[in-house]
C-alpha positions in Angstrom: 2.6 50.6 43.3 6.2 49.8 44.2 8.3 49.1 41.1 11.8 50.0 42.3 13.7 49.3 45.5 16.6 51.6 46.3 19.4 51.3 48.7 18.7 53.4 51.8 21.6 55.7 51.2 20.4 56.6 47.8 16.7 56.7 48.5 16.9 59.9 50.6 19.1 61.7 48.1 17.2 60.6 45.0 16.2 63.5 42.8 13.2 63.2 40.5 13.6 65.1 37.2 11.1 66.3 34.6 10.5 62.8 33.4 11.4 61.0 36.5 9.3 58.8 38.8 8.9 59.2 42.5 9.3 55.8 44.2 6.6 54.8 46.6 6.9 52.9 49.9 6.6 49.1 49.7 3.1 47.7 49.9 1.2 50.7 48.5 -0.8 50.6 45.3 -1.0 54.2 44.2 -2.0 53.4 40.6 -4.1 55.7 38.6 -4.7 55.5 34.9 -2.5 58.2 33.3 -4.2 61.2 31.9 -2.7 63.5 29.3 -3.2 67.2 28.6 -3.1 68.4 25.0 0.3 67.9 23.4 1.6 65.7 26.3 1.7 62.5 24.3 5.0 62.7 22.6 5.8 59.0 22.4 4.3 58.3 19.0 2.5 55.2 20.2 -0.1 53.6 17.9 -2.6 51.0 18.8 -3.6 48.4 16.2 -7.2 47.4 16.6 -9.6 45.1 14.8 -12.9 47.0 14.3 -14.9 43.8 14.3 -13.6 42.5 17.6 -12.6 45.6 19.6 -15.8 46.9 21.1 -19.4 46.3 20.4 -21.8 49.2 21.1 -25.1 47.7 20.2 -24.8 44.1 21.4 -25.0 42.5 18.0 -21.7 40.7 18.6 -19.8 42.8 16.0 -17.3 45.6 16.9 -18.2 49.0 15.5 -17.2 52.6 15.2 -19.3 53.7 18.2 -17.7 50.9 20.2 -14.3 52.3 19.4 -15.4 55.8 20.3 -16.7 54.5 23.7 -13.2 53.2 24.5 -11.2 56.2 23.6 -10.6 56.9 27.3 -8.9 53.5 27.5 -6.7 54.2 24.5 -5.9 57.7 25.8 -4.9 56.2 29.2 -2.5 53.8 27.3 -0.8 56.9 26.0 -1.9 56.2 22.4 -1.5 59.0 20.0 -2.9 57.1 17.0 -5.0 54.1 16.2 -4.7 51.9 13.1 -8.1 50.5 12.1 -8.4 47.1 10.4 -10.1 47.5 6.9 -13.3 49.5 7.3 -14.6 49.0 3.8 -17.2 46.5 2.7 -15.8 43.1 1.9 -16.9 39.4 1.5 -14.8 38.2 4.5 -14.7 38.8 8.2 -11.3 40.4 8.1 -11.9 42.9 5.4 -8.8 42.5 3.2 -10.9 41.6 0.1 -12.4 45.1 -0.4 -15.5 45.4 -2.5 -15.9 49.2 -2.3 -13.0 51.6 -1.3 -15.4 54.6 -1.2 -17.8 53.1 1.3 -17.8 51.7 4.9 -18.9 48.3 6.0 -22.4 48.8 7.3 -21.7 46.2 10.0 -19.5 48.8 11.6 -21.8 51.8 11.4 -22.6 54.7 9.1 -20.4 57.5 7.7 -21.8 59.7 10.4 -20.6 57.2 13.1 -17.2 57.2 11.5 -17.1 61.0 11.4 -18.0 61.1 15.1 -15.2 58.7 15.9 -12.7 60.9 14.0 -13.8 64.0 15.8 -13.8 62.3 19.2 -10.4 60.8 18.6 -8.9 64.1 17.5 -10.3 65.8 20.6 -8.1 63.4 22.6 -5.1 63.9 20.5 -5.5 60.5 18.8 -5.0 60.3 15.1 -6.8 57.7 13.0 -5.1 55.6 10.3 -7.1 53.5 7.9 -5.9 50.1 6.5 -5.6 50.4 2.7 -5.2 47.5 0.4 -3.4 48.4 -2.8 -2.2 45.0 -4.0 -5.6 43.5 -4.7 -9.4 43.9 -4.5 -11.9 41.4 -3.5 -13.4 39.1 -6.1 -16.7 40.7 -5.4 -15.6 44.2 -6.3 -17.6 45.8 -9.1 -14.3 46.4 -10.9 -13.7 42.7 -11.2 -17.3 42.1 -12.3 -16.8 44.6 -15.1 -13.4 43.1 -16.0 -15.1 39.7 -16.5 -17.7 41.0 -18.9 -15.4 41.2 -21.9 -11.8 41.4 -22.9 -12.8 44.7 -24.5 -14.2 46.1 -21.2 -11.9 48.9 -20.0 -11.6 47.3 -16.6 -10.3 44.1 -18.1 -6.9 45.7 -18.0 -7.2 46.7 -14.3 -6.3 43.1 -13.5 -3.9 40.4 -14.8 -6.2 38.2 -16.9 -4.9 35.9 -19.6 -5.7 32.8 -21.6 -1.9 32.0 -21.6 -0.3 33.6 -18.5 3.1 32.0 -18.9 3.5 33.3 -22.4 2.1 36.7 -21.6 4.5 37.1 -18.7 7.5 35.9 -20.8 6.6 38.5 -23.5 6.2 41.3 -20.9 2.6 41.8 -21.5 2.3 42.2 -17.7 5.2 44.4 -16.7 4.3 44.0 -13.0 5.1 40.3 -13.0 8.5 38.8 -13.3 7.7 35.1 -13.3 4.9 32.6 -13.8 3.7 30.7 -10.6 0.8 28.4 -11.4 -0.6 28.5 -7.9 -1.2 32.3 -8.2 -3.4 31.9 -11.3 -7.1 31.0 -10.9 -9.9 30.2 -13.3 -12.3 32.9 -14.6 -14.8 33.0 -17.4 -14.6 36.2 -19.3 -17.6 37.4 -21.3 -21.3 37.1 -21.0 -22.8 33.9 -22.5 -25.9 34.2 -24.6 -27.5 36.7 -26.9 -30.9 38.5 -27.3 -31.3 40.2 -30.7 -31.3 39.8 -34.4 -28.5 37.7 -36.1 -27.6 36.6 -39.6 -26.3 33.1 -39.8 -24.2 31.7 -42.8 -23.0 28.1 -43.0 -20.4 27.4 -45.7 -20.0 23.7 -46.5 -18.4 24.3 -49.9 -14.9 23.3 -49.1 -13.0 20.9 -46.9 -13.2 23.4 -44.0 -16.8 24.0 -43.0 -17.5 27.3 -41.3 -20.2 29.2 -39.5 -20.3 33.0 -39.6 -22.7 35.0 -37.5 -23.2 38.7 -37.7 -25.5 41.2 -35.9 -28.2 42.4 -38.3 -30.8 45.0 -38.8 -32.4 43.2 -41.9 -35.9 41.8 -41.7 -36.2 38.6 -39.8 -37.1 35.5 -41.8 -39.4 32.7 -40.8 -37.8 29.2 -40.8 -37.5 27.6 -44.2 -40.3 25.1 -45.0 -38.5 23.4 -47.9 -38.0 19.9 -46.6 -35.3 19.2 -49.2 -32.9 21.5 -47.4 -31.0 19.5 -44.7 -29.3 22.3 -42.8 -30.5 23.3 -39.4 -29.5 25.6 -36.5 -30.1 24.1 -33.0 -30.7 27.1 -30.9 -32.5 28.5 -27.8 -33.6 27.1 -24.4 -35.3 24.7 -24.8 -33.5 24.0 -28.0 -35.3 23.9 -31.3 -34.2 23.0 -34.9 -34.5 25.9 -37.4 -34.2 25.1 -41.1 -32.0 27.4 -43.1 -32.2 28.7 -46.7 -29.9 27.5 -49.4 -28.4 30.6 -51.0 -25.6 29.1 -53.1 -23.5 26.0 -53.7 -23.4 24.4 -50.2 -24.1 27.9 -48.7 -27.0 28.2 -46.2 -28.2 31.4 -44.6 -31.0 32.8 -42.4 -31.7 36.1 -40.5 -33.7 35.6 -37.3 -34.5 36.9 -33.9 -32.5 35.1 -31.2 -33.1 34.6 -27.5 -30.5 32.0 -26.5 -28.8 31.9 -23.1 -25.9 29.9 -24.5 -25.4 29.8 -28.3 -26.0 27.5 -31.3 -25.1 24.2 -33.0 -25.3 23.3 -36.7 -27.1 20.1 -37.6 -27.6 18.2 -40.9 -30.6 16.4 -39.5 -33.5 17.5 -37.4 -34.3 14.0 -36.2 -30.9 12.5 -35.4 -27.7 13.5 -33.6 -25.7 10.6 -34.8 -23.6 9.8 -37.8 -21.8 13.1 -38.1 -25.0 15.2 -38.2 -23.9 17.4 -35.3 -21.5 20.2 -36.0 -20.0 22.4 -33.3 -16.8 24.2 -32.3 -13.4 22.5 -31.9 -12.5 21.9 -28.2 -11.1 25.1 -26.6 -12.3 27.3 -29.4 -16.0 27.5 -28.7 -16.5 31.2 -28.3 -17.9 32.8 -31.4 -16.8 36.2 -32.5 -19.4 38.1 -34.6 -18.3 38.6 -38.2 -15.5 36.0 -38.1 -15.9 32.5 -39.6 -15.7 29.7 -37.0 -14.4 26.4 -38.1 -16.9 23.6 -37.5 -16.1 20.2 -36.3 -17.9 16.9 -35.9 -15.2 15.3 -33.8 -15.6 17.5 -30.6 -18.7 19.5 -31.6 -18.6 21.8 -28.6 -21.4 24.2 -28.0 -20.8 27.4 -30.0 -21.2 30.1 -27.5 -22.6 33.6 -28.2 -21.0 36.5 -26.5 -17.3 36.9 -25.7 -17.1 34.2 -23.0 -13.9 32.3 -22.8 -12.0 30.3 -20.2 -9.1 32.4 -18.8 -7.0 32.8 -15.7 -6.5 35.7 -13.3 -3.6 36.4 -11.0 -4.2 36.5 -7.3 -1.1 36.1 -5.1 -3.3 35.8 -2.0 -5.8 33.3 -3.4 -8.8 33.0 -5.7 -10.9 35.5 -3.8 -8.4 38.4 -4.1 -7.4 39.3 -7.7 -4.3 41.5 -7.9 -4.5 44.9 -9.4 -2.6 45.7 -12.6 -1.0 49.2 -12.5 1.1 48.5 -15.6 4.7 49.7 -16.0 5.9 51.4 -12.8 7.1 54.5 -14.5 3.5 55.2 -15.5 1.7 53.7 -12.5 0.2 56.9 -11.3 -1.5 57.5 -14.6 -3.1 54.1 -14.6 -6.9 54.0 -14.2 -7.0 51.8 -11.0 -4.4 54.1 -9.4 -6.4 57.2 -10.1 -9.6 55.5 -8.9 -8.0 54.5 -5.7 -6.6 58.0 -5.0 -10.1 59.4 -5.5 -11.3 57.0 -2.8 -8.4 57.8 -0.5 -9.1 61.5 -1.0 -12.5 61.1 0.3 -11.2 59.7 3.6 -8.5 62.3 3.8 -11.0 65.1 3.4 -13.2 63.5 6.0 -10.3 63.7 8.5 -8.3 60.5 8.3 -4.7 61.2 9.3 -2.9 58.5 7.4 -2.9 55.0 6.0 -1.3 51.6 6.8 -0.6 50.0 3.4 -1.1 46.2 3.3 1.3 43.8 1.6 3.3 46.4 -0.3 6.1 44.1 -1.2 3.7 42.1 -3.4 2.3 45.0 -5.5 5.0 44.4 -8.1 6.2 40.9 -7.9 9.9 41.8 -7.7 10.1 42.2 -3.9 13.7 43.4 -4.0 13.5 45.5 -7.1 13.0 49.2 -7.5 9.4 49.0 -8.7 7.6 48.8 -5.3 9.5 51.7 -3.7 8.9 53.8 -6.9 5.2 52.9 -6.9 4.8 53.7 -3.2 6.5 57.1 -3.7 3.9 57.9 -6.4 1.1 56.8 -4.1 2.5 58.8 -1.1 3.1 61.9 -3.1 -0.3 61.8 -4.6 -2.0 61.4 -1.2 0.3 63.9 0.4 -0.8 66.5 -2.2 -4.4 65.8 -1.3 -3.6 66.0 2.4 -1.9 69.4 2.0 -5.2 70.9 1.0 -6.2 71.1 4.6 -2.9 70.5 6.5 0.5 72.1 6.9 2.1 68.8 7.8 2.7 65.7 5.8 0.4 62.7 5.8 1.5 59.6 7.8 1.9 56.4 5.9 3.4 53.1 7.0 4.0 50.0 4.8 3.8 46.4 5.7 7.1 45.1 4.3 7.5 41.7 5.8 11.2 41.2 5.2 14.6 41.5 6.9 15.7 45.1 7.8 18.2 45.2 4.9 15.5 44.4 2.4 13.0 46.8 4.0 15.4 49.7 3.7 14.8 50.5 0.0 11.1 50.9 0.7 11.9 54.0 2.6 12.4 55.6 -0.8 8.7 55.5 -1.1 7.3 55.8 2.4 8.2 57.6 5.6 7.6 54.6 7.8 7.8 50.8 7.5 7.1 48.0 10.0 10.2 46.6 11.5 9.6 42.9 11.7 13.2 42.3 12.7 12.5 44.1 16.0 10.4 41.3 17.2 12.6 38.6 15.6 15.6 39.9 17.5 13.7 40.6 20.8 12.0 37.2 21.0 15.5 35.6 20.6 16.8 37.9 23.3 14.1 36.8 25.7 14.2 33.2 24.8 18.0 32.9 24.9 18.4 35.3 27.8 21.1 37.1 25.8 20.7 40.9 25.5 24.1 42.2 24.7 23.6 42.2 20.9 20.2 43.8 20.8 21.2 47.5 20.8 23.9 46.9 18.2 21.5 45.1 15.9 18.9 47.9 16.1 21.5 50.7 15.7 22.7 48.9 12.6 19.2 48.6 11.2 18.7 52.3 11.7 21.9 53.2 9.9 20.8 51.1 7.0 17.4 52.9 6.8 19.1 56.3 7.2 21.3 55.7 4.2 18.0 55.7 2.2 16.0 58.2 4.1 17.5 60.4 6.8 14.3 60.6 8.8 13.1 57.0 8.3 10.6 55.9 10.9 11.0 52.3 12.1 7.5 51.2 13.2 8.4 48.8 16.0 6.1 46.1 17.2 5.9 42.7 18.9 3.3 40.7 16.9 0.3 41.6 14.7 -2.9 40.1 13.4 -1.0 37.7 11.0 1.4 36.3 13.6 1.4 33.9 16.4 1.0 35.9 19.6 3.9 36.9 21.7 2.5 35.2 24.8 2.4 31.9 22.9 5.9 32.3 21.7 7.1 33.2 25.2 5.2 30.3 26.8 2.9 32.7 28.6 5.9 33.8 30.8 4.4 36.9 32.4 7.9 38.3 33.3 9.1 38.0 29.8 5.9 39.6 28.4 6.3 42.5 30.8 9.9 42.9 29.7 8.9 42.7 26.0 6.7 45.7 26.7 9.6 47.6 28.4 11.9 46.9 25.4 9.2 48.1 23.0 8.7 51.4 24.9 12.4 52.2 25.5 13.8 51.6 22.0 14.2 54.0 19.1 11.2 54.0 16.7 7.5 54.5 16.8 5.9 51.6 18.7 2.7 49.7 17.9 0.6 47.8 20.4 -1.6 45.1 18.9 -5.0 44.7 20.3 -4.9 42.3 23.3 -1.1 42.3 23.5 -1.3 44.6 26.6 -3.6 41.9 28.2 -1.3 38.9 27.5 -3.5 37.3 24.8 -2.1 34.1 23.3 -2.9 32.1 20.1 -1.3 30.4 17.1 -2.0 31.6 13.6 -2.5 29.4 10.6 1.2 29.2 9.7 1.9 27.6 13.1 -1.0 25.1 13.0 -3.7 27.3 14.5 -6.2 29.6 12.8 -5.8 33.3 12.0 -8.9 34.0 14.1 -7.1 32.7 17.1 -4.8 35.7 17.0 -7.6 38.1 16.4 -9.6 37.6 19.6 -12.0 40.2 20.9 -11.2 42.4 23.9 -13.0 41.4 27.1 -13.7 44.7 28.8 -15.3 43.3 31.9 -17.4 40.2 31.1 -17.0 37.8 28.2 -20.7 38.0 27.2 -20.1 41.6 26.1 -17.2 40.7 23.8 -17.5 41.2 20.0 -17.2 37.5 18.9 -19.6 37.1 16.1 -17.3 37.7 13.1 -15.0 35.0 14.4 -17.7 32.3 14.0 -16.7 30.5 17.2 -13.0 30.4 16.4 -11.6 31.8 19.7 -10.1 30.3 22.8 -12.7 30.4 25.6 -10.0 29.3 28.1 -8.3 32.7 27.4 -11.3 34.9 27.1 -12.5 35.0 30.6 -13.3 37.7 33.1 -9.9 37.3 34.8 -8.0 38.5 31.8 -10.4 41.4 31.2 -9.4 45.0 31.1 -11.3 45.7 34.3 -9.6 42.8 36.2 -6.1 43.8 35.0 -6.6 47.5 35.9 -7.3 46.4 39.4 -4.4 44.0 39.6 -1.1 45.7 40.6 0.9 42.8 39.1 -0.9 42.6 35.8 0.7 43.1 32.4 -1.7 45.9 31.6 -0.3 47.9 34.5 3.2 47.6 33.0 1.9 48.9 29.7 0.3 51.9 31.5 3.5 52.7 33.3 5.9 52.3 30.4 3.7 54.1 27.8 3.4 57.0 30.3 7.2 57.1 30.8 7.7 57.2 27.0 5.2 60.0 26.6 6.7 62.0 29.5 10.4 61.7 28.7 11.6 63.3 25.5 14.7 61.1 25.3 12.5 58.0 25.3 9.8 59.5 23.1 11.9 60.5 20.1 15.5 59.7 21.0 18.2 58.1 18.9 19.8 54.9 20.2 23.6 54.8 20.8 25.7 52.0 22.4 26.8 52.0 26.0 30.6 52.1 26.3 30.7 49.1 28.6 27.6 47.0 28.3 27.4 46.3 24.6 27.9 43.6 22.0 31.5 43.2 22.9 30.8 42.5 26.5 29.7 38.8 26.4 30.7 38.4 30.0 27.5 40.3 30.9 25.6 38.9 28.0 22.2 39.0 29.7 22.4 42.8 29.8 21.0 45.0 27.1 22.0 48.6 27.5 21.9 51.8 25.4 21.4 55.5 25.5 18.5 57.4 24.0 19.3 61.0 23.1 16.6 63.5 22.0 17.1 66.3 19.5 17.0 68.8 22.4 20.0 67.1 24.0 18.2 65.3 26.8 19.4 61.8 27.4 18.3 58.6 29.1 20.2 55.4 30.0 18.2 52.2 29.3 19.0 49.0 31.1 17.5 45.5 30.7 18.5 42.3 32.4 17.0 39.4 30.5 18.8 36.8 32.6 17.2 34.3 35.0 19.2 35.8 37.9 20.2 39.2 39.1 22.9 41.2 37.3 25.1 43.8 39.0 26.3 46.7 36.8 29.1 49.1 37.6 28.2 52.5 36.0 30.6 55.1 37.4 30.1 57.4 34.5 26.3 57.4 34.4 23.8 59.4 36.5 21.7 57.0 38.6 19.8 59.4 40.8 16.9 60.1 38.5 14.8 57.1 37.4 12.1 57.5 34.8 10.5 54.1 35.0 11.5 50.6 36.1 10.3 47.0 36.0 11.0 44.2 38.6 13.7 44.7 41.2 16.1 47.6 40.8 18.6 48.5 43.5 20.9 51.4 43.3 24.0 51.9 45.5 26.5 54.6 44.6 27.6 53.9 41.0 26.2 50.3 41.1 22.8 49.1 39.8 21.5 45.6 40.6 18.8 44.4 38.2 16.8 41.4 39.2 15.8 38.7 36.8 13.8 40.1 33.8 14.1 43.6 35.3 14.6 46.9 33.6 15.2 50.6 34.4 15.5 53.9 32.6 17.7 56.6 34.2 17.5 60.2 33.1 21.0 61.5 32.4 
C-alpha cells in the first residue's frame, strides 16, 4: 500500500535502513499483517481489553478467556507485547470493579484451567498479561463486608470505614485514611444480627424514676411463665408475639429466666390485654439495640422495639457508591501490616505464581482521600514492594505495575514514588487539543516537560500514554469521526516517548459517549465485531450499545481488507514502533527549528526520539488542514521508517500534506 510519495530525484537514491520502509509503487496493496519473531516486539505496546466484550468462544454472548486466546494472533499482529484484562474476578456488576472474591475468577469467563491456558498461549507469543486489581474498595457482596456487618466486634468490621457518627470520627482521626466528611460518600448499613435463640435472664427495675431492662445470657434452669395474676409485668416476645408474665423478686423488681426464639427482640408491658395508657415500654428512639448485661432505659414516649443482637443503624464510606465500600488500611505508615492489605497480597500472590506479569491498579488516588498528599504514593510503594518480592521468587526482573492516577501530570508525578508506571491522561488532553485546534508546535515541549517532572521523582518513570479508555468518551466521538484525525492520533501515540496503550475498539474507530457526557458507560465499552455482528459478545451490556456502529463494515475483517482503514494505520505504526529502537524506547527532545517558539509553523509538531544505543529518529506531524513545507537542511531525509498521508521529499525539504506524518531515521 502506498503511504509516501517521493520526489523522483530522491526516490532512486532513497536508502532503507534497519527500521526503514521500502516505498511501493502507487496503486499496489502489498499489505500483510505483521509477524514477529521472539524478541522483536520492542515497542512496549499494551492492549486494553474488556473480557466480557472482546471475544466469545462458546456463543453465550459473553466474552471469555478462550475467546481472548483465540484472538492472540490478532493482538500479535498489532505488535502488542502485553494485554491488560478488565477485572477477571467474580462481582455483582457487568464491569467487574465491585469484586466479591479476589482469589477466584468469574465463572462467566471460564475456569482457572482456561485462564492458565491463556497465560501460556500469550507468553508463547511474547505477550504479557496484566490483571486489573481494585485496591480502593470491594464489592458490597464481598464476604469481608458481610462479616463486617455482623458486629462491631467482628474483626472485619475494621476492614472498612463504618461509623454511627462519621463526621465526628473523621474529625477525631479515628479514620486516618480520611481527611474530610462528605455526606454523599456515606451510605446506610445495619450492623449486627437481629434476633436471638437461646436462654436469657430478664430483669425489669421499676423502683426508681428511671425504669430499666437488663438482659443477660444464662445457663440457669428455665422457668415457666408466672401464673400469679396479681403480677402486672409482662414481656412481649417472639414471632408471633406472646405475653409472658414475670416473677416479682423485690420492690418493683421483676425477673424471669426463659428459653427465647425471637427474630427481633422484646417489649415490656404492664398489661397483657391493652397497649394503651402507657402500658407499652420500649427503647428510646435511636437507642433500641440491647447490649447483654447492660441496663437499657425504658420509655413509653417512643417505645421502640428492643432488639436482640448487636444490630444498629450505621454508615459506611464508599466513594464510588453504595455498592462499593472503601477498604480501611489504617494509618499509611502501617498499611502493609493491616489485615486487608495482607489478605489482598495473598490473593495477588496466587495470580503471580500462576504466571500473571503485572497489575493495573484502579483508582489509586482515592485509596487515601488526600489525593495530593504523601499517603497514596507511600501506600503504593508498600504494595509494589510486597508484590515485587513475591514476583522475584520466580523471576529475575521486576514486576510491572501501572496506576490509574486521573490528574494533571504535575499531580501524577509524586505517584512515581510508589509505582514504576502511571497513566498519562494529559497525553490525550494535549493531543485532542492539538488535533482540534490544528496547532502542533507546543506538543513536544509539553510532553518533554511532563517527563522532566516525572524524572525528578523517578529517573526511569514510565508514562503510560493513551488516547481514551473504558471510562472516557471515545476519541472518535471527540474528533467528530474525522478519520484523518483518528489516523494521526494513532501516529502520535506510536511515535512519542512512553509506553502506549490501545483501548479495545480504538483501532477500529469506535465511537460513543460515556455517562459524564450524557451517554452511558456501556456505550464506550462496545464489543469487537470480528466479522459479523451476530458473533459479538453483547450480553453483558444488556442492549446498551450502538447498532449503527456495530456493523459488518466496521469489523476487523472488513478493515483488514480495506487499504484506507484506520486498522491498517495501527498495523503500520505499531510495526514501525516495534522495528525501530529509537521509536520503541527513545527519549523525546525538541527540534531546533520546529518547536514551541516557531508559531509561524504552528501546525507542525516535530521532535527527535533517541534510544539508549544512540540511534535516532526525526518525527514530523502536520496537523493542519493544508500542506506544510519544512526546510530541514541538518536532518537526514533518505531513510523513512513510516509515514501517513502525503509525504514528499526533495533535497532538504519535506512537504507534509494535511494530517500527514513521517518518521525519518537519522
